[in-house]
C-alpha positions as CSV (number, residue, x, y, z in Angstrom):
1,M,58.2,-48.4,219.5
2,R,58.8,-44.8,218.6
3,K,55.4,-44.5,216.9
4,K,53.7,-45.9,220.0
5,L,55.5,-43.3,222.2
6,S,55.1,-40.3,219.9
7,K,51.3,-40.4,219.8
8,P,50.7,-40.2,223.6
9,L,53.6,-37.7,223.9
10,S,52.0,-35.4,221.2
11,L,48.6,-35.7,222.9
12,I,50.2,-34.6,226.2
13,V,51.9,-31.6,224.5
14,L,48.8,-30.6,222.7
15,G,46.7,-30.9,225.9
16,F,49.2,-28.7,227.8
17,V,49.2,-26.1,225.0
18,A,45.4,-26.2,225.0
19,I,45.2,-25.5,228.7
20,I,47.6,-22.5,228.3
21,F,45.3,-21.0,225.7
22,V,42.0,-21.9,227.4
23,F,42.9,-20.8,231.0
24,P,42.7,-17.0,230.4
25,F,39.1,-17.5,229.2
26,Y,38.3,-19.7,232.2
27,W,39.8,-17.1,234.5
28,I,37.8,-14.2,232.9
29,I,34.5,-16.2,233.0
30,T,34.9,-17.3,236.6
31,G,36.1,-13.8,237.6
32,A,32.9,-12.4,236.3
33,F,31.1,-14.2,239.2
34,K,33.5,-13.2,242.0
35,I,33.1,-10.2,244.4
36,Q,35.8,-7.5,244.4
37,E,37.4,-8.8,247.6
38,V,38.0,-12.2,246.1
39,T,39.4,-11.0,242.8
40,I,42.2,-9.0,244.5
41,L,43.3,-11.8,246.9
42,E,47.0,-12.6,246.9
43,T,46.1,-16.3,247.0
44,P,43.8,-16.8,244.0
45,Q,40.5,-18.5,244.3
46,W,40.4,-20.8,241.3
47,F,36.6,-21.2,241.4
48,P,34.0,-18.8,242.8
49,L,32.9,-20.4,246.1
50,D,30.2,-17.7,246.6
51,P,29.2,-16.8,243.0
52,T,27.4,-13.5,242.6
53,F,25.5,-11.8,239.7
54,D,26.2,-8.3,241.0
55,N,28.9,-7.8,238.5
56,W,26.5,-8.4,235.6
57,I,23.9,-6.1,237.2
58,S,26.5,-3.4,237.5
59,L,27.6,-4.0,233.9
60,F,24.1,-3.6,232.5
61,K,23.5,-0.4,234.5
62,N,25.9,1.0,232.0
63,P,24.5,0.9,228.4
64,A,26.2,-2.5,227.8
65,F,23.5,-3.6,225.4
66,V,23.9,-0.4,223.5
67,W,27.7,-1.0,223.3
68,L,27.1,-4.5,222.1
69,R,24.6,-3.4,219.5
70,N,27.0,-0.8,218.2
71,S,29.8,-3.4,218.0
72,F,27.5,-5.7,216.0
73,I,26.5,-3.0,213.6
74,I,30.0,-1.9,212.9
75,S,31.5,-5.4,212.7
76,L,28.7,-6.9,210.5
77,S,28.5,-3.9,208.2
78,T,32.2,-3.8,207.8
79,M,32.4,-7.6,207.2
80,I,29.7,-7.5,204.5
81,L,31.1,-4.4,202.7
82,V,34.7,-5.7,202.8
83,C,33.7,-9.1,201.4
84,V,31.7,-7.5,198.6
85,T,34.3,-4.9,197.5
86,A,37.3,-7.2,198.1
87,S,35.9,-10.1,196.0
88,L,35.0,-7.7,193.2
89,A,38.3,-5.9,193.3
90,G,40.3,-9.1,193.6
91,Y,38.6,-10.7,190.7
92,A,39.1,-7.6,188.5
93,L,42.9,-7.5,189.4
94,A,43.3,-11.2,188.8
95,K,41.3,-11.8,185.6
96,K,40.9,-8.4,183.8
97,D,43.5,-6.6,181.7
98,F,43.5,-2.8,182.0
99,K,46.0,0.0,182.1
100,G,47.5,0.6,185.5
101,K,46.7,-2.8,187.0
102,E,50.2,-3.5,188.2
103,L,50.4,0.0,189.7
104,I,47.1,-0.3,191.6
105,F,48.2,-3.7,192.9
106,G,51.6,-2.3,194.0
107,L,49.9,0.5,195.8
108,L,47.7,-1.9,197.6
109,I,50.7,-4.0,198.7
110,A,52.4,-0.8,199.9
111,A,49.2,0.2,201.8
112,M,49.3,-3.1,203.7
113,A,52.6,-2.0,205.3
114,L,51.2,1.3,206.6
115,P,50.0,1.3,210.2
116,K,46.8,3.1,211.0
117,Q,48.7,5.7,213.0
118,V,50.3,7.0,209.9
119,I,47.0,7.8,208.0
120,L,45.1,8.8,211.1
121,V,45.3,12.6,210.7
122,P,44.1,12.7,207.0
123,L,41.5,10.1,207.8
124,V,40.0,12.1,210.6
125,Q,40.0,15.2,208.4
126,I,38.1,13.4,205.7
127,V,35.6,12.0,208.1
128,N,35.1,15.4,209.7
129,S,34.6,17.0,206.2
130,W,31.8,14.5,205.5
131,G,30.2,15.2,208.9
132,L,30.5,11.6,210.1
133,H,32.6,12.2,213.2
134,N,31.1,10.5,216.3
135,T,28.9,8.2,214.1
136,L,29.2,4.5,213.5
137,L,29.9,5.1,209.8
138,A,33.2,6.7,210.8
139,C,34.3,3.3,211.9
140,I,32.8,1.4,209.0
141,L,33.7,3.3,205.8
142,P,37.5,3.5,206.4
143,A,37.7,-0.3,206.6
144,V,35.9,-0.9,203.3
145,G,39.0,-0.6,201.2
146,F,40.8,-3.3,203.3
147,P,44.1,-3.9,201.3
148,F,44.6,-7.4,202.8
149,G,41.1,-8.4,201.8
150,I,41.7,-7.4,198.2
151,F,45.1,-9.2,198.2
152,L,43.6,-12.4,199.6
153,M,40.7,-12.5,197.1
154,K,43.1,-11.7,194.2
155,Q,45.1,-14.8,195.2
156,F,42.0,-16.9,195.1
157,S,40.7,-15.5,191.9
158,E,44.0,-16.0,190.1
159,T,43.5,-19.8,190.3
160,L,40.2,-19.7,188.4
161,P,40.6,-21.5,185.0
162,K,40.3,-19.0,182.1
163,E,38.7,-21.7,180.0
164,L,35.7,-21.8,182.4
165,L,35.2,-18.1,182.2
166,E,35.6,-18.1,178.4
167,A,33.1,-20.9,178.1
168,A,30.6,-18.9,180.2
169,K,31.0,-15.9,177.8
170,I,30.5,-18.1,174.8
171,D,27.2,-19.4,176.4
172,G,26.0,-15.7,176.5
173,C,26.6,-15.0,180.2
174,N,27.4,-11.4,181.0
175,E,30.1,-10.2,183.5
176,I,27.7,-10.0,186.4
177,G,26.3,-13.4,185.7
178,I,29.9,-14.9,185.5
179,F,30.9,-13.4,188.8
180,I,27.7,-14.5,190.7
181,K,27.2,-17.9,189.1
182,I,30.8,-19.1,188.6
183,V,33.3,-16.9,190.5
184,L,31.6,-16.6,193.8
185,P,31.0,-20.4,194.4
186,L,34.6,-21.1,193.6
187,I,36.1,-18.5,195.9
188,K,33.6,-19.1,198.7
189,P,36.2,-20.6,201.1
190,G,38.3,-17.4,200.7
191,I,35.3,-15.2,201.4
192,G,34.6,-17.2,204.6
193,A,38.1,-16.8,205.8
194,L,38.0,-13.0,205.0
195,A,34.7,-12.7,206.8
196,I,36.1,-14.0,210.0
197,F,39.3,-11.9,209.7
198,T,37.3,-8.8,209.1
199,F,34.7,-9.4,211.8
200,I,37.3,-10.1,214.5
201,S,39.6,-7.2,213.5
202,S,36.6,-4.8,213.3
203,W,35.2,-6.0,216.7
204,N,38.6,-5.5,218.4
205,D,39.5,-2.3,216.6
206,Y,40.0,-0.2,219.7
207,F,42.3,2.5,218.2
208,L,40.1,3.7,215.4
209,Q,36.9,3.5,217.5
210,L,38.6,5.5,220.3
211,V,39.4,8.3,217.9
212,M,36.1,8.4,216.0
213,L,33.6,7.9,218.8
214,V,33.0,10.3,221.6
215,E,29.5,10.0,223.2
216,K,28.9,7.2,225.7
217,E,25.9,5.9,223.7
218,K,28.0,5.6,220.6
219,L,30.8,3.5,222.2
220,T,31.5,-0.1,221.4
221,M,32.2,-3.1,223.7
222,P,36.0,-2.7,223.7
223,L,35.7,1.0,224.5
224,G,33.0,0.3,227.1
225,V,35.1,-2.3,228.9
226,A,38.0,0.2,228.9
227,L,35.7,2.8,230.3
228,M,35.1,0.7,233.4
229,Q,38.7,1.1,234.5
230,Q,38.7,4.0,236.9
231,E,41.6,6.2,237.8
232,F,42.2,5.1,241.4
233,S,40.2,1.8,241.6
234,T,38.9,-0.8,239.3
235,N,36.1,-3.3,239.9
236,Y,37.7,-6.3,238.3
237,G,34.6,-8.4,238.6
238,V,32.6,-6.0,236.4
239,L,35.6,-5.6,234.1
240,M,35.7,-9.4,233.6
241,A,32.0,-9.6,233.0
242,G,32.4,-7.0,230.3
243,A,35.3,-8.9,228.8
244,T,33.3,-12.1,228.8
245,L,30.4,-10.4,227.1
246,A,32.8,-9.0,224.5
247,C,34.3,-12.5,223.8
248,I,31.1,-14.4,223.3
249,P,30.2,-13.1,219.8
250,I,33.7,-13.7,218.5
251,I,33.7,-17.3,219.8
252,I,30.2,-17.9,218.2
253,I,31.3,-16.4,214.8
254,F,34.4,-18.6,214.8
255,I,32.5,-21.8,215.7
256,V,29.9,-21.1,213.0
257,F,32.4,-20.3,210.2
258,Q,35.2,-22.6,211.4
259,K,34.8,-24.9,208.4
260,N,35.1,-22.1,205.9
261,F,38.0,-20.6,207.9
262,T,40.1,-23.7,207.8
263,Q,39.2,-24.3,204.1
264,G,40.2,-20.8,203.2
265,I,43.5,-20.9,205.1
266,T,44.4,-24.4,203.6
267,M,43.5,-23.4,200.0
268,G,45.3,-20.1,200.3
269,A,48.4,-21.9,201.5
270,V,48.3,-24.4,198.7
271,K,47.5,-21.9,196.0
272,G,50.1,-19.4,197.1
């Protein structure tokens, strides 16, 4: 009897939780098609009775496509570079013996505890000395040495059997061949999870992009959406249209890589 009651009860609870999480997306999407007078009504209009595309027209009068392109360039470049460097560094820390390995790993763990605000001043000075301020590279390069990514890939690489790597060396495979042909296929779920984490964090990295980017044509979608908020009045319809446009790529990336994401999280939890 308890089993019969627990299943429908759990479905009801899960359905209620799903509605709570989905409703903000629904409200943003429907708000993108409402006129300003409707968005500020005290009694909310749950569905746009007179939908309009004026908000989207106003959005693209701003360089919304340019902001979207900049966000894609920063996020994709950061994701690729982080996955490459983190997988190499994680494998080296897990399977190679060299002096200072424990010290390097300890420094990486300590760096994970530092917020970006602490390292902001020296980071800006370095970027300025390289002449990269107000460029997209200023938002890409600081994220390449992502400590969490190296830590995650080290945990995956530690579970690789040493016998497999030694057998590859006996067969005459060099270090690059071992990494590409043996290591990468085995840590692929971890790379998939890291790719999603990196893309989303880079896409939503408002703070670093706000400091590094100045010109309107160099802004990203999060900065562009924030720019639409005026001092004395805000067009909430245009703001919601921009928020909708900013959410679409993240949702697509998560749906495409959902299998790798769940595998990576599950395997990481089991492997410890």
